[in-house]
C-alpha positions in Angstrom: 11.3 27.2 -13.2 8.3 28.0 -15.4 6.7 25.3 -17.6 8.2 27.1 -20.6 11.7 27.2 -19.1 11.4 23.5 -18.3 10.4 22.6 -21.8 13.0 24.7 -23.5 15.8 23.4 -21.2 15.0 19.7 -21.8 14.6 20.3 -25.6 18.1 21.9 -25.7 19.6 18.9 -23.8 17.8 16.3 -25.9 18.4 18.0 -29.3 21.4 20.3 -28.8 22.1 21.0 -32.5 18.7 22.6 -33.1 17.7 26.2 -32.5 14.8 26.1 -30.0 12.5 28.9 -28.8 9.5 29.0 -26.5 6.0 29.9 -27.5 5.2 30.6 -23.9 4.7 27.0 -23.0 6.1 24.5 -25.6 9.6 24.2 -26.9 9.4 24.8 -30.6 11.9 24.4 -33.5 11.6 25.2 -37.2 13.7 23.1 -39.5 13.4 22.6 -43.3 9.9 24.1 -43.2 8.7 21.7 -40.5 7.7 22.7 -36.9 8.6 20.4 -34.0 7.0 21.0 -30.6 7.7 19.3 -27.3 5.9 19.5 -24.0 7.9 17.6 -21.4 5.2 18.0 -18.9 3.0 15.5 -20.7 3.6 11.7 -20.6 4.2 11.4 -24.4 7.3 13.5 -24.3 8.7 12.9 -20.8 7.8 9.2 -20.7 10.7 8.0 -22.8 13.1 10.0 -20.6 11.6 8.5 -17.4 12.2 5.0 -18.8 15.6 5.7 -20.2 16.9 7.4 -17.0 15.1 4.9 -14.8 13.4 7.6 -12.8 11.1 6.6 -9.9 7.9 8.5 -9.4 5.7 8.7 -6.3 3.2 10.7 -4.3 3.8 12.5 -1.0 0.3 12.1 0.5 1.1 14.4 3.4 1.8 17.4 1.2 -0.3 16.5 -1.9 2.7 16.7 -4.1 4.6 14.3 -6.4 8.3 13.4 -6.4 10.8 11.9 -8.8 14.2 10.5 -8.1 16.9 8.8 -10.0 17.8 5.2 -9.4 20.7 6.0 -7.1 18.9 8.5 -4.9 21.3 11.3 -5.8 18.6 13.6 -7.4 15.1 14.3 -6.2 12.5 16.8 -7.3 9.0 17.7 -6.0 6.2 19.2 -8.1 2.4 19.4 -8.4 2.3 16.7 -11.1 4.4 13.5 -11.6 5.5 14.6 -15.0 6.7 17.9 -13.8 8.6 16.2 -10.9 10.2 13.9 -13.5 11.2 16.8 -15.7 12.7 18.8 -12.8 14.6 15.7 -11.6 16.0 15.1 -15.1 17.1 18.7 -15.3 18.8 18.4 -11.9 20.6 15.3 -13.2 21.9 17.3 -16.1 23.1 20.1 -13.9 20.2 22.6 -14.7 18.6 24.2 -11.6 
């Protein structure tokens, strides 16, 4: 998935009653004249999800990648940054591939 697809998919899960679109990277929503943007590849936006879902993050030194998995070990994702690994793991948990 591209960064834009990841951001849009998570925004649609977290806030399903809003109409989201992508600006090419961020998930964006206009409501009542206010713009809301989310970038779930940054700690500020993915951090609360990591805590709520109790995701574990780590580094795979052999391959120079990061991983994230849920507390039960049912879902694991690998990526070039820990935040992206967490975002991908969360999407897998929600049934989005």
